[in-house]
Backbone as CSV, one residue per row, in Angstrom:
resi,resn,N_x,N_y,N_z,CA_x,CA_y,CA_z,C_x,C_y,C_z
1,MET,-93.025,-175.254,73.630,-93.382,-175.314,72.319,-93.040,-176.058,71.783
2,PRO,-93.822,-176.471,70.935,-93.848,-177.591,69.718,-92.880,-177.567,68.952
3,LEU,-92.394,-178.599,68.447,-91.078,-178.990,67.917,-91.317,-178.714,66.540
4,ASP,-92.282,-178.525,66.057,-92.177,-178.008,64.593,-92.153,-176.447,64.703
5,ALA,-92.415,-175.648,65.713,-92.055,-174.162,65.525,-90.372,-174.175,65.633
6,LEU,-90.265,-174.847,66.544,-88.468,-175.130,66.434,-87.838,-175.238,65.622
7,LEU,-88.103,-176.223,64.609,-87.702,-177.060,63.567,-87.661,-176.065,61.821
8,LEU,-89.217,-175.416,62.180,-89.647,-174.984,60.667,-88.580,-173.874,60.310
9,PRO,-88.463,-172.764,61.530,-87.320,-171.531,61.126,-86.243,-172.539,60.936
10,LEU,-85.436,-173.648,61.184,-84.274,-173.769,61.135,-84.417,-174.276,59.387
11,ILE,-84.954,-175.117,59.009,-85.176,-175.529,57.634,-85.334,-174.700,56.518
12,VAL,-86.305,-173.341,57.153,-86.279,-172.258,56.189,-84.575,-172.063,55.837
13,LYS,-84.462,-171.936,57.007,-82.557,-171.030,57.271,-82.147,-171.915,55.817
14,ILE,-81.560,-173.099,56.421,-81.445,-174.410,55.600,-81.804,-174.141,53.687
15,VAL,-82.797,-174.169,53.411,-82.996,-174.197,52.155,-82.917,-173.062,51.488
16,ALA,-83.008,-171.934,52.524,-83.437,-170.727,51.663,-81.823,-170.268,50.973
17,ALA,-80.590,-170.880,52.200,-79.356,-170.492,52.169,-78.444,-171.670,50.810
18,ALA,-79.012,-172.723,50.812,-78.499,-173.532,49.715,-79.121,-173.641,48.302
19,LEU,-80.133,-173.076,48.287,-80.786,-172.745,47.000,-80.071,-171.278,46.317
20,VAL,-79.625,-170.312,47.524,-78.963,-169.121,46.487,-77.304,-169.867,46.424
21,VAL,-76.678,-170.890,46.777,-75.605,-171.336,46.613,-75.872,-172.386,45.306
22,VAL,-76.750,-173.263,44.854,-76.635,-173.684,43.985,-77.064,-172.847,42.729
23,ALA,-77.880,-172.133,42.623,-77.507,-170.939,41.497,-76.796,-170.224,41.877
24,ALA,-75.621,-170.069,42.595,-74.324,-168.863,42.315,-73.316,-170.296,41.670
25,SER,-73.169,-171.544,42.442,-72.660,-172.933,41.813,-72.527,-173.295,40.238
26,LEU,-74.284,-173.188,39.647,-74.388,-173.963,38.701,-74.125,-172.663,37.605
27,ALA,-73.892,-171.279,38.364,-73.067,-170.245,37.162,-71.830,-170.324,37.008
28,ALA,-71.501,-170.455,38.542,-69.746,-170.731,38.547,-69.299,-171.595,37.724
29,GLU,-69.759,-172.812,37.709,-69.575,-173.917,37.096,-69.311,-173.734,35.520
30,LYS,-70.301,-172.668,34.822,-70.590,-172.582,33.466,-69.611,-171.762,32.963
31,ALA,-69.179,-170.646,33.547,-68.743,-169.405,33.288,-67.538,-169.528,32.919
32,GLY,-66.684,-170.416,33.593,-65.049,-170.684,33.790,-64.391,-169.889,34.996
33,PRO,-63.115,-170.088,35.327,-62.134,-169.636,36.631,-62.589,-168.306,36.661
34,PHE,-62.479,-167.273,35.799,-62.427,-165.643,36.519,-64.324,-165.820,36.833
35,TYR,-64.836,-165.790,35.976,-66.473,-165.569,36.640,-66.770,-166.867,37.872
36,GLY,-66.176,-168.034,37.546,-66.665,-168.788,38.868,-65.600,-168.112,40.051
37,GLY,-64.614,-167.537,40.060,-63.897,-167.039,41.330,-65.047,-166.025,41.780
38,MET,-65.499,-165.266,41.119,-66.080,-163.956,41.362,-67.546,-164.193,41.750
39,ILE,-68.407,-165.001,41.285,-69.394,-165.382,41.548,-69.695,-166.124,43.019
40,THR,-68.533,-167.278,43.092,-68.623,-168.189,44.231,-67.893,-166.854,45.840
41,ALA,-67.216,-165.700,45.605,-66.593,-164.501,46.142,-67.855,-164.119,47.064
42,LEU,-69.109,-163.769,45.828,-70.235,-162.865,46.516,-70.438,-163.113,48.205
43,PRO,-71.159,-162.915,48.822,-71.689,-163.446,50.137,-73.020,-163.917,49.780
44,VAL,-72.663,-165.434,49.252,-74.202,-166.314,49.127,-73.752,-166.938,50.347
45,SER,-72.718,-166.825,51.215,-73.466,-167.837,52.457,-73.078,-166.788,53.840
46,THR,-72.169,-165.773,53.490,-72.280,-164.486,54.420,-73.498,-163.889,54.874
47,GLY,-74.176,-163.427,53.472,-75.299,-162.510,53.775,-76.330,-163.320,54.128
48,PRO,-76.583,-164.580,53.736,-77.911,-165.209,54.632,-77.544,-165.537,56.000
49,ALA,-76.429,-165.525,55.972,-76.163,-165.974,57.950,-76.361,-164.779,58.696
50,PHE,-75.637,-163.844,57.836,-76.210,-161.807,59.013,-77.391,-161.497,58.697
51,VAL,-78.605,-161.976,57.713,-79.526,-161.958,57.287,-81.208,-162.748,58.940
52,MET,-80.027,-163.656,59.010,-80.678,-164.645,59.904,-80.389,-164.260,61.156
53,LEU,-78.920,-163.249,61.317,-78.716,-162.605,62.953,-79.061,-161.828,63.064
54,ALA,-79.840,-160.611,62.015,-80.550,-159.601,61.933,-81.806,-160.295,62.503
55,MET,-82.617,-161.144,62.084,-83.634,-161.498,62.686,-83.671,-161.896,64.333
56,GLU,-82.442,-161.980,64.838,-82.972,-163.097,65.681,-82.247,-161.657,67.047
57,HIS,-81.283,-160.934,66.494,-80.653,-160.300,67.393,-80.839,-158.673,67.051
58,GLY,-80.375,-157.785,67.868,-80.410,-156.276,67.746,-79.527,-155.938,66.670
59,ASP,-79.650,-154.172,66.771,-78.674,-153.401,65.987,-77.053,-153.541,66.053
60,GLY,-76.958,-153.559,67.523,-75.691,-153.691,68.520,-74.731,-154.615,68.045
61,PHE,-75.640,-155.992,67.877,-75.174,-157.061,67.962,-74.496,-157.417,66.390
62,VAL,-75.559,-157.123,65.864,-75.202,-157.222,64.434,-74.038,-156.283,63.714
63,ALA,-73.776,-155.082,63.828,-72.710,-153.968,64.127,-71.039,-154.677,64.788
64,ASP,-71.395,-155.398,65.966,-70.026,-156.093,66.613,-69.482,-157.244,65.338
65,ALA,-71.024,-157.845,65.028,-70.574,-159.337,63.870,-70.045,-158.711,63.026
66,ALA,-70.654,-157.900,62.415,-69.894,-157.367,61.363,-68.457,-157.020,61.374
67,LEU,-67.941,-156.286,62.558,-66.795,-155.918,62.341,-65.847,-157.086,62.912
68,SER,-66.066,-158.087,63.915,-65.642,-159.580,63.757,-65.472,-160.011,62.255
69,GLY,-66.652,-159.773,61.276,-66.651,-160.413,60.249,-65.394,-159.751,59.694
70,MET,-64.984,-158.624,59.355,-64.025,-158.012,59.025,-62.431,-158.530,59.427
71,VAL,-62.602,-158.877,60.540,-61.428,-159.211,61.018,-61.358,-160.843,60.198
72,GLY,-62.508,-161.620,60.149,-62.489,-162.993,59.451,-62.244,-162.661,57.761
73,ASN,-62.769,-161.779,57.410,-62.803,-161.555,55.565,-61.067,-161.427,55.642
74,ALA,-60.551,-160.775,56.496,-58.697,-160.214,56.308,-58.169,-161.954,56.171
75,THR,-58.727,-162.647,57.460,-57.831,-163.704,56.628,-58.091,-164.897,55.524
76,ILE,-59.400,-164.592,55.434,-59.932,-165.021,53.819,-58.865,-164.926,52.552
77,VAL,-58.878,-163.322,52.899,-57.660,-162.472,51.648,-56.124,-163.762,51.841
78,LEU,-55.959,-163.589,53.041,-54.814,-164.260,52.872,-54.987,-166.051,52.625
79,TYR,-55.794,-166.549,53.020,-56.390,-167.985,52.416,-56.575,-168.212,50.975
80,LEU,-56.861,-167.261,50.528,-56.934,-167.073,48.933,-55.820,-167.052,48.529
81,ALA,-55.119,-166.185,48.744,-53.384,-166.396,48.465,-52.681,-167.571,48.523
82,LEU,-53.065,-168.259,49.685,-52.549,-169.453,50.239,-52.967,-170.743,48.892
83,LEU,-54.129,-170.640,48.651,-54.972,-171.637,47.819,-54.148,-171.061,46.269
84,VAL,-53.876,-169.885,45.779,-52.766,-169.908,44.435,-52.121,-170.670,44.409
85,ARG,-51.448,-170.482,45.514,-50.074,-170.728,45.256,-49.524,-172.157,45.482
86,ILE,-50.684,-173.119,45.875,-50.875,-174.457,46.551,-51.571,-175.376,46.042
87,ALA,-52.444,-175.044,45.600,-53.642,-175.410,44.767,-53.050,-176.682,43.526
88,PRO,-52.295,-175.500,42.197,-51.573,-176.240,41.334,-50.326,-177.624,41.837
89,ARG,-50.048,-177.804,42.953,-48.822,-178.361,43.341,-49.281,-179.336,43.879
90,TRP,-50.494,-179.055,45.029,-50.892,-180.167,45.830,-51.649,-181.283,45.397
91,SER,-52.182,-181.993,46.428,-53.391,-183.095,45.842,-54.814,-182.054,46.519
92,MET,-55.470,-182.693,45.722,-56.943,-182.002,46.299,-57.058,-182.061,48.009
93,PRO,-56.729,-183.314,48.692,-57.358,-183.113,50.000,-56.172,-182.189,50.778
94,ALA,-54.877,-182.458,50.352,-53.841,-181.530,51.095,-54.176,-180.007,50.753
95,THR,-54.538,-179.760,49.649,-55.160,-178.552,49.814,-56.300,-177.984,50.573
96,VAL,-57.270,-178.598,50.191,-58.431,-178.641,51.052,-58.067,-178.080,53.149
97,ILE,-57.810,-179.510,53.018,-56.868,-179.377,54.402,-56.155,-178.582,54.791
98,ALA,-55.215,-178.111,54.198,-53.916,-177.711,54.588,-54.717,-175.905,54.314
99,SER,-55.081,-175.532,53.590,-55.765,-173.969,53.481,-57.081,-173.921,54.548
100,SER,-57.955,-175.008,55.196,-58.754,-174.899,56.003,-57.895,-174.621,56.996
101,VAL,-57.233,-175.028,57.642,-56.373,-175.272,58.787,-55.971,-173.820,59.161
102,PHE,-55.365,-173.673,58.021,-54.353,-172.120,58.564,-55.528,-171.068,58.454
103,TRP,-56.703,-171.367,57.524,-57.540,-169.857,58.041,-58.504,-170.330,59.099
104,ILE,-58.657,-171.296,60.170,-59.181,-171.602,61.329,-58.131,-170.937,62.540
105,ALA,-56.667,-171.477,62.120,-55.845,-171.008,63.047,-55.740,-169.348,62.966
106,THR,-55.368,-168.865,61.453,-55.186,-167.308,61.674,-56.350,-166.458,62.019
107,ALA,-57.769,-167.423,61.766,-58.541,-166.136,62.361,-59.099,-166.309,63.910
108,ALA,-58.558,-167.811,64.219,-58.811,-167.641,66.117,-57.747,-166.640,66.862
109,THR,-56.638,-166.680,66.233,-55.376,-166.343,66.904,-55.393,-164.619,66.469
110,LEU,-56.331,-164.277,65.375,-56.395,-162.975,65.287,-57.686,-162.119,65.975
111,ARG,-58.715,-163.246,66.009,-59.792,-163.004,66.735,-59.492,-162.378,68.519
112,SER,-58.760,-163.204,69.163,-58.054,-163.352,70.535,-57.005,-162.228,70.493
113,ALA,-56.363,-161.671,69.679,-54.843,-161.133,69.203,-55.479,-159.478,70.065
114,VAL,-56.242,-159.151,69.903,-56.377,-157.740,70.007,-57.911,-157.101,70.128
115,ASP,-58.239,-155.845,70.805,-59.566,-155.417,71.435,-59.652,-154.622,69.876
116,TRP,-60.606,-155.350,68.839,-60.403,-154.832,67.788,-61.329,-153.685,67.081
117,THR,-60.820,-152.755,66.831,-61.784,-151.678,66.398,-61.663,-151.458,64.893
118,LEU,-62.600,-150.881,64.533,-62.770,-150.806,63.041,-61.651,-150.217,62.131
119,PRO,-60.601,-149.121,62.581,-59.245,-148.614,62.244,-58.161,-149.584,62.100
120,LEU,-58.222,-150.718,63.562,-57.436,-151.537,63.083,-57.815,-152.853,62.525
121,ALA,-59.043,-152.887,62.101,-59.683,-153.769,61.028,-59.277,-153.438,59.725
122,LEU,-59.751,-152.428,59.752,-58.674,-151.519,58.064,-57.693,-151.403,57.870
123,LEU,-57.034,-151.653,58.940,-55.394,-151.327,58.794,-55.140,-152.946,58.755
124,LEU,-55.225,-154.115,59.212,-55.409,-155.222,59.184,-55.855,-155.947,57.575
125,THR,-56.713,-155.399,56.938,-57.606,-155.617,55.805,-56.607,-155.200,54.686
126,LEU,-55.649,-153.710,55.163,-55.449,-153.604,53.855,-53.545,-154.553,53.954
127,ALA,-53.189,-154.684,54.839,-51.852,-155.610,54.869,-52.221,-156.703,54.478
128,CYS,-53.441,-157.505,54.598,-53.265,-158.446,54.038,-53.636,-158.357,52.737
129,TYR,-54.353,-157.771,52.328,-54.518,-157.159,50.653,-52.620,-157.215,50.092
130,GLY,-51.578,-156.450,50.799,-50.672,-156.433,50.453,-49.916,-157.648,50.240
131,ILE,-50.263,-158.003,51.353,-49.382,-159.619,51.574,-49.933,-160.277,50.338
132,ALA,-51.138,-160.737,50.136,-51.997,-161.355,48.621,-51.233,-161.302,47.347
133,ALA,-51.447,-159.291,47.173,-50.467,-159.095,46.263,-49.288,-159.577,45.580
134,TRP,-48.736,-159.727,46.481,-47.337,-160.425,46.195,-47.170,-161.874,46.083
135,ALA,-47.894,-162.364,47.020,-48.144,-163.830,46.639,-48.247,-164.285,45.619
136,VAL,-49.463,-163.183,44.954,-49.703,-164.148,43.617,-49.499,-163.538,42.531
137,SER,-48.336,-162.906,42.770,-47.489,-162.228,41.581,-47.468,-163.060,40.499
138,ALA,-46.695,-163.999,40.979,-45.869,-165.042,40.370,-47.335,-165.534,39.143
139,PRO,-46.208,-166.143,37.442,-47.655,-167.131,37.215,-48.037,-168.260,37.904
140,ILE,-49.630,-168.207,37.450,-49.737,-169.937,37.930,-49.153,-171.159,37.550
141,PRO,-48.445,-172.064,37.875,-47.948,-172.565,37.107,-49.246,-173.747,36.615
142,GLN,-48.981,-174.556,35.223,-49.885,-175.201,34.396,-50.032,-176.670,35.215
143,ASP,-50.935,-177.305,35.080,-51.317,-178.665,35.511,-50.513,-179.353,34.596
144,THR,-49.841,-180.599,35.099,-49.049,-181.442,34.212,-50.126,-182.733,33.890
145,VAL,-51.600,-182.714,34.648,-52.699,-183.565,34.448,-53.844,-183.023,33.688
146,VAL,-54.439,-183.027,32.672,-55.567,-182.375,32.615,-56.413,-183.400,32.518
147,ARG,-57.622,-182.633,33.297,-58.651,-183.198,33.342,-60.108,-182.868,32.585
148,VAL,-61.171,-183.912,32.536,-62.232,-183.303,31.694,-63.198,-183.545,32.751
149,ALA,-64.419,-182.626,33.136,-65.224,-182.185,34.082,-65.915,-183.287,33.811
150,ARG,-66.785,-184.028,35.068,-67.582,-184.918,35.060,-68.372,-184.771,36.188
151,SER,-69.720,-184.171,35.664,-70.421,-183.923,36.734,-71.453,-185.007,37.401
152,ARG,-71.134,-184.540,38.768,-71.775,-185.881,39.434,-72.867,-185.283,40.435
153,TRP,-74.098,-186.332,40.310,-75.054,-185.870,41.472,-75.090,-185.514,42.378
154,TYR,-74.092,-185.860,42.971,-74.152,-185.113,44.418,-73.063,-183.766,44.441
155,ASP,-72.353,-183.310,43.441,-71.497,-182.248,43.864,-72.290,-181.113,44.456
156,ILE,-73.798,-180.490,43.631,-74.035,-179.791,43.896,-74.810,-179.238,45.487
157,PRO,-75.672,-180.556,45.231,-76.139,-180.870,46.854,-75.319,-180.891,47.814
158,ALA,-73.837,-181.222,47.700,-72.937,-181.379,48.874,-72.848,-180.461,49.174
159,ARG,-72.492,-179.164,48.119,-71.997,-177.858,48.456,-73.134,-177.092,48.996
160,ALA,-73.648,-177.316,48.551,-75.572,-176.418,48.982,-75.654,-176.545,50.244
161,GLY,-75.387,-178.104,50.920,-75.789,-178.831,52.280,-74.592,-178.401,53.517
162,LEU,-73.613,-177.893,53.089,-72.299,-177.691,53.328,-72.251,-176.037,54.282
163,VAL,-73.293,-174.964,52.812,-73.520,-173.755,53.237,-75.162,-173.565,53.767
164,GLY,-75.494,-174.644,53.701,-76.723,-174.353,54.635,-76.478,-175.155,56.601
165,LEU,-75.470,-175.792,56.039,-74.997,-176.317,57.506,-74.568,-175.373,58.510
166,LEU,-73.627,-174.617,57.752,-72.984,-172.743,58.087,-73.854,-172.370,58.752
167,VAL,-75.012,-171.590,58.026,-76.005,-170.714,58.277,-76.713,-171.231,59.625
168,ALA,-77.419,-172.414,59.338,-77.886,-173.079,60.378,-76.725,-173.063,61.707
169,THR,-75.560,-173.683,61.486,-74.882,-173.675,63.233,-74.762,-172.051,63.532
170,VAL,-74.212,-171.350,62.807,-73.993,-169.885,63.347,-75.504,-169.192,64.069
171,THR,-76.378,-169.341,63.342,-77.556,-168.598,63.992,-78.031,-169.718,64.988
172,THR,-77.646,-170.865,65.376,-78.035,-171.390,66.235,-77.091,-171.472,67.767
173,LEU,-76.191,-170.970,67.501,-74.637,-171.305,68.307,-74.863,-169.457,68.573
174,SER,-75.169,-168.397,67.986,-74.941,-167.282,68.114,-75.500,-166.667,69.545
175,HIS,-76.970,-166.841,69.818,-77.141,-166.570,71.521,-76.119,-167.131,72.976
176,SER,-75.019,-167.780,72.175,-74.517,-168.688,73.486,-72.766,-168.007,73.307
177,ILE,-72.573,-167.710,72.153,-71.011,-167.508,71.538,-70.780,-166.288,71.617
178,GLY,-71.642,-165.478,71.235,-71.790,-163.577,71.395,-71.188,-163.216,69.921
179,PRO,-71.398,-161.758,69.467,-71.057,-161.250,68.481,-69.504,-161.368,67.965
180,ALA,-68.917,-161.860,68.772,-67.260,-161.711,67.658,-67.042,-163.022,67.186
181,ALA,-67.418,-164.294,68.023,-67.002,-165.238,67.601,-68.284,-165.477,66.241
182,THR,-69.481,-165.172,66.394,-70.320,-165.160,65.326,-69.721,-164.770,64.229
183,GLY,-69.520,-163.316,64.348,-68.977,-162.378,62.929,-68.144,-163.685,62.278
184,ILE,-66.866,-164.008,63.212,-65.994,-164.611,62.452,-66.622,-165.890,62.379
185,ALA,-67.206,-166.513,62.690,-67.909,-168.103,61.955,-68.809,-167.512,60.911
186,ALA,-69.241,-166.130,61.003,-70.096,-166.311,59.466,-69.554,-165.908,58.429
187,VAL,-68.072,-165.769,57.923,-67.516,-165.429,57.026,-66.645,-166.506,56.848
188,TYR,-66.712,-167.646,57.507,-65.925,-168.522,57.291,-65.991,-169.130,56.175
189,PRO,-64.853,-169.239,54.511,-65.237,-169.647,53.355,-65.868,-170.990,52.693
190,ILE,-66.542,-171.485,53.630,-67.348,-172.633,53.491,-67.738,-172.986,51.789
191,ALA,-67.882,-171.851,50.915,-68.455,-171.702,49.571,-67.177,-171.756,48.948
192,LEU,-65.928,-171.125,48.955,-65.076,-171.137,48.430,-64.167,-172.997,48.627
193,THR,-64.442,-172.914,49.726,-63.882,-174.548,49.909,-64.125,-175.412,49.367
194,SER,-65.402,-175.401,49.379,-66.465,-175.936,48.477,-66.197,-176.419,46.909
195,LEU,-65.960,-175.227,46.372,-65.319,-174.262,44.954,-64.330,-175.374,45.026
196,THR,-62.896,-175.049,45.799,-62.093,-176.014,45.933,-62.024,-177.512,45.503
197,ALA,-62.356,-178.153,46.562,-62.824,-179.142,46.105,-63.480,-180.077,45.129
198,ILE,-64.222,-179.368,44.430,-65.280,-179.645,43.549,-64.086,-179.279,42.279
199,LEU,-63.828,-178.675,42.313,-62.754,-177.803,40.321,-61.546,-178.735,40.956
200,HIS,-61.150,-178.973,41.519,-59.995,-179.478,42.039,-59.462,-181.171,41.096
201,GLY,-60.693,-181.685,41.875,-60.924,-182.881,41.550,-61.508,-182.883,39.659
202,ARG,-61.999,-182.198,39.746,-62.902,-181.904,38.303,-61.611,-181.276,36.703
203,LEU,-61.234,-180.225,37.568,-60.300,-179.819,36.727,-58.771,-179.220,36.851
204,GLY,-58.552,-179.817,37.741,-56.740,-179.414,38.187,-56.709,-178.391,39.028
205,GLY,-55.898,-178.340,39.664,-55.352,-177.171,40.634,-55.449,-175.943,39.931
206,GLY,-55.165,-175.860,38.510,-54.605,-174.656,38.178,-55.876,-173.717,37.714
207,VAL,-56.818,-174.647,37.520,-58.375,-174.055,37.500,-58.787,-173.242,38.900
208,VAL,-58.310,-174.038,40.174,-58.541,-173.435,41.423,-57.949,-172.393,41.867
209,ALA,-56.983,-172.430,41.098,-55.686,-171.176,41.545,-56.365,-169.839,40.394
210,ALA,-56.735,-170.412,39.219,-57.330,-169.250,38.333,-58.485,-168.661,39.246
211,ALA,-59.378,-169.442,39.719,-60.448,-168.946,40.411,-60.481,-168.345,41.730
212,MET,-59.182,-168.872,42.420,-59.194,-167.852,43.472,-58.239,-166.715,43.653
213,ARG,-57.467,-166.671,42.736,-57.282,-165.766,42.011,-58.292,-164.594,41.781
214,SER,-59.311,-164.848,40.866,-60.490,-164.170,40.637,-61.590,-163.849,41.677
215,ALA,-61.215,-164.875,43.197,-61.956,-164.233,44.413,-61.506,-163.372,45.207
216,LEU,-60.064,-163.383,44.643,-59.495,-162.204,45.526,-59.838,-160.700,44.855
217,LEU,-60.046,-160.138,43.614,-60.482,-159.117,43.007,-61.671,-158.859,43.666
218,THR,-62.622,-160.020,43.557,-64.133,-159.672,44.040,-64.114,-159.795,45.895
219,ASN,-63.054,-160.115,46.296,-63.227,-160.410,48.174,-63.249,-158.462,48.325
220,PRO,-62.734,-157.215,48.074,-62.655,-156.203,48.623,-64.629,-155.821,48.627
221,GLY,-65.511,-156.311,47.761,-66.478,-156.073,47.814,-67.566,-156.614,49.046
222,LEU,-66.489,-156.668,49.840,-67.452,-158.152,50.582,-66.835,-157.325,52.347
223,ALA,-65.448,-157.074,51.694,-64.595,-156.194,52.974,-66.184,-154.587,53.014
224,LEU,-65.833,-154.121,52.005,-66.585,-152.717,52.399,-67.923,-152.987,52.306
225,ALA,-68.688,-154.107,52.500,-69.646,-154.360,52.826,-69.989,-154.243,54.172
226,LEU,-68.890,-155.407,54.731,-68.700,-155.676,56.245,-68.992,-154.307,57.117
227,THR,-67.743,-153.263,56.104,-67.461,-152.070,56.992,-68.788,-151.076,56.908
228,THR,-69.605,-151.265,55.379,-71.050,-150.536,55.544,-71.818,-151.309,57.078
229,ALA,-71.832,-152.288,57.157,-72.913,-152.979,57.814,-72.720,-152.355,59.313
230,HIS,-71.276,-152.698,59.839,-70.729,-152.019,60.928,-70.958,-150.625,61.487
231,LEU,-71.142,-149.649,60.029,-71.221,-148.806,60.498,-72.711,-147.907,60.454
232,LEU,-73.513,-149.140,59.890,-74.965,-148.242,59.722,-75.563,-149.145,60.480
233,ALA,-75.219,-150.551,61.152,-76.678,-150.870,61.590,-77.160,-150.188,62.964
234,GLU,-76.239,-149.588,63.548,-77.071,-148.679,65.013,-77.296,-147.616,64.470
235,PRO,-76.836,-146.797,63.646,-77.591,-145.485,63.280,-78.897,-145.538,62.519
236,ALA,-78.660,-146.490,61.331,-79.517,-146.551,60.442,-80.879,-147.798,60.711
237,GLY,-80.027,-148.850,61.631,-80.891,-149.744,61.766,-80.315,-151.571,61.176
238,ARG,-80.388,-152.527,61.846,-79.728,-153.178,60.959,-80.404,-153.976,59.457
239,PHE,-81.512,-153.850,59.407,-81.968,-154.676,58.177,-81.334,-153.375,56.916
240,VAL,-81.817,-152.032,57.376,-81.225,-151.247,56.406,-79.539,-151.104,56.306
241,ALA,-78.960,-151.617,57.011,-77.411,-152.015,56.891,-76.986,-152.891,56.313
242,LEU,-77.945,-153.954,56.039,-77.374,-154.826,55.422,-77.891,-154.965,54.023
243,GLY,-79.117,-154.261,53.770,-79.488,-153.478,52.596,-78.339,-153.032,51.687
244,VAL,-77.955,-152.071,52.252,-76.871,-150.864,51.714,-75.500,-152.070,51.695
245,ALA,-75.210,-152.507,52.595,-73.830,-153.517,52.645,-74.289,-154.405,51.251
246,LEU,-75.211,-155.034,50.975,-75.438,-156.040,50.005,-75.100,-155.211,48.529
247,ALA,-76.171,-153.967,48.254,-75.715,-152.902,47.036,-74.355,-152.495,47.383
248,VAL,-73.684,-152.393,47.837,-71.815,-152.239,48.174,-70.922,-153.495,47.272
249,SER,-71.722,-154.831,47.575,-70.865,-155.875,46.982,-71.244,-156.201,46.117
250,LEU,-72.272,-156.519,45.557,-72.831,-155.971,44.188,-72.345,-155.078,43.252
251,SER,-72.379,-153.808,43.640,-71.904,-152.579,43.086,-70.437,-152.903,42.593
252,TRP,-69.689,-153.578,43.760,-68.151,-154.367,43.137,-68.128,-155.144,42.555
253,ALA,-68.684,-156.400,42.241,-68.924,-156.982,41.748,-69.068,-156.393,40.359
254,GLY,-70.400,-155.426,39.978,-70.579,-155.168,38.613,-69.829,-154.436,38.085
255,GLY,-68.836,-153.712,38.780,-67.902,-152.789,38.443,-66.962,-153.564,37.799
256,LEU,-66.439,-154.397,38.507,-65.004,-155.338,38.352,-65.716,-156.349,37.096
257,LEU,-66.949,-156.953,36.673,-67.525,-157.677,35.596,-67.136,-156.521,34.233
258,VAL,-67.805,-155.006,34.585,-67.817,-154.609,33.488,-65.882,-154.243,32.974
259,TRP,-65.577,-154.289,33.969,-63.899,-154.027,33.741,-63.647,-155.019,32.783
260,ARG,-64.004,-156.221,32.969,-63.334,-157.494,32.475,-64.062,-157.344,31.274
261,LEU,-65.052,-157.271,31.144,-65.726,-157.287,29.687,-65.454,-156.103,28.683
262,ARG,-64.665,-155.069,29.132,-64.341,-154.122,28.615,-62.408,-153.775,28.360
263,ARG,-61.886,-155.066,29.000,-60.593,-154.955,29.034,-59.696,-155.160,27.492
264,PRO,-60.558,-156.646,27.180,-59.971,-156.775,25.501,-60.217,-155.590,25.036
265,GLN,-61.076,-154.523,24.720,-61.686,-154.091,23.577,-60.055,-153.209,24.000
266,ALA,-59.923,-152.673,25.183,-59.237,-151.563,25.280,-57.781,-152.303,24.678
267,ALA,-57.378,-153.575,25.260,-56.328,-153.926,24.927,-55.470,-154.096,23.286
């Protein structure tokens, strides 16, 4: 097979994912912490990864990957709660490294802990939401140093490149690592990690904490979307399942946005 025939699909995947993340990143940085966290928590990296998986694998593989993704997403809930607590107090490198190591260790441990079923994954998700709600209930401390955002030419391309690398890696390795590991890898919070690194250096850890608290409110949309994909992939077909899952995720985000816009009027 010619080299071009092998490289072209991979390049298309990377470019498609990068364009989505660039658009989301630009919107996030213009809208402030709440809207930034909400937009970045949308499946801007998970979605393209699952679409590419659907193009290369069958319905059963996508269903299994979505179930495993639910376990990975539950760890994201704890990851976000950790960021809310440590970002205002720790430096940017320490925050990024500690939260990433925590997510990888937790996701790897949970993946091998039990033979996951849908009821167990749902119970895990609910338990993680309860822990997160307790962890972020305290007020976010203010930064002692006020920073002024300065845009650097490489900020957005670097974030887009990271997400594109994730999509390319997941789809390339999925043939050998299986659906369980693929589902975990597909929900790795690369967009949130990138947002943390950029916002921390430009606006401070307090802004990161506020954005991640907003992302926690948006996250149930992804949990519901993965549940939908798992339930519908085999009976309805993987592409129909992913389309409905996307609609579920966007509906949750839309409802959250309406709630946010109406709340000041109700106060």
